[in-house]
C-alpha positions in Angstrom: 5.3 103.7 44.2 5.4 100.8 46.5 5.0 103.1 49.9 1.9 105.2 48.1 0.5 101.5 47.4 0.7 100.6 51.0 -0.8 104.0 52.7 -3.8 104.1 50.4 -4.5 100.4 51.1 -4.1 100.9 54.8 -6.2 103.9 54.7 -9.2 102.3 52.9 -8.9 98.8 55.2 -9.1 101.4 58.2 -12.1 103.2 56.4 -13.8 99.8 56.0 -13.4 98.5 59.0 -14.5 102.2 60.9 -17.8 101.9 59.0 -18.5 98.2 59.6 -21.8 98.2 61.7 -21.8 96.5 65.2 -18.5 98.0 65.5 -19.1 101.4 67.3 -19.6 101.8 71.4 -23.1 101.8 72.3 -24.6 104.4 73.6 -26.7 104.4 76.6 -30.1 105.9 76.6 -30.0 108.0 79.3 -26.7 109.9 76.5 -23.8 109.6 79.8 -21.2 107.3 78.3 -20.7 104.0 80.9 -17.3 104.5 82.7 -15.1 101.9 84.8 -15.7 101.9 88.0 -13.3 99.4 88.7 -10.4 101.4 87.6 -11.2 104.5 89.6 -11.7 101.8 93.1 -8.4 101.1 93.1 -6.2 103.1 95.3 -2.8 104.8 93.8 0.4 102.9 93.9 3.0 104.7 96.0 6.1 104.6 94.1 9.5 103.4 96.3 12.0 105.9 97.0 15.2 105.6 96.8 17.9 107.1 98.6 21.8 107.6 97.2 24.5 108.3 98.7 28.1 108.4 98.1 30.4 105.8 98.4 33.2 108.5 99.8 32.0 111.0 102.5 33.0 114.7 100.8 33.6 113.8 97.3 30.4 114.5 94.7 31.8 113.0 91.4 32.8 109.8 89.9 36.3 108.9 88.8 37.4 105.7 86.8 40.7 105.1 88.9 40.8 103.6 91.9 41.5 105.3 94.9 45.1 105.4 96.7 43.7 104.4 99.9 41.2 102.4 101.4 39.0 106.3 102.0 39.0 110.2 101.1 39.0 112.9 103.8 36.0 111.5 106.3 35.1 115.2 107.0 35.8 118.1 109.5 38.0 117.4 112.6 40.3 114.5 111.0 43.8 113.9 111.0 46.1 112.6 108.8 48.8 110.4 110.7 51.9 109.1 108.8 54.2 106.4 109.3 57.4 107.3 107.3 60.8 104.5 107.0 63.9 104.1 104.7 63.9 100.9 103.0 66.7 99.4 101.1 65.9 98.9 97.1 68.2 96.7 95.1 68.6 97.8 91.6 70.9 97.0 88.3 73.1 100.0 89.5 73.6 99.0 93.3 71.4 99.1 96.8 69.8 102.4 97.4 68.0 103.8 100.2 64.3 104.6 99.6 61.5 106.7 101.9 58.8 105.3 102.2 55.3 106.3 103.6 52.1 105.1 105.0 49.3 107.5 105.8 45.9 106.9 106.9 42.6 109.0 108.5 42.2 109.2 112.6 39.1 111.0 113.8 40.2 113.8 115.9 
């Protein structure tokens, strides 16, 4: 009920001010409406273009996990070089020899 009363009062308010004398826009005697010349003389603003490039070449998807190495596959002609070695690890069960490997990409 309260919503209907508000809608009716808003409609009456709009009709009241639309019909008020002196609020209508003046029409020139030649019948052509006046135009704003200043709005037409301004040149259109050129929108800036932003170039978005992927952070890692060759990967077009996003992952929330960090990469295991500095960069992914760098493209054609690249070779992955690795260095392998054996390292002693001291565990509660005793000393164990474990293989370790470091790899990186080299342009070929």
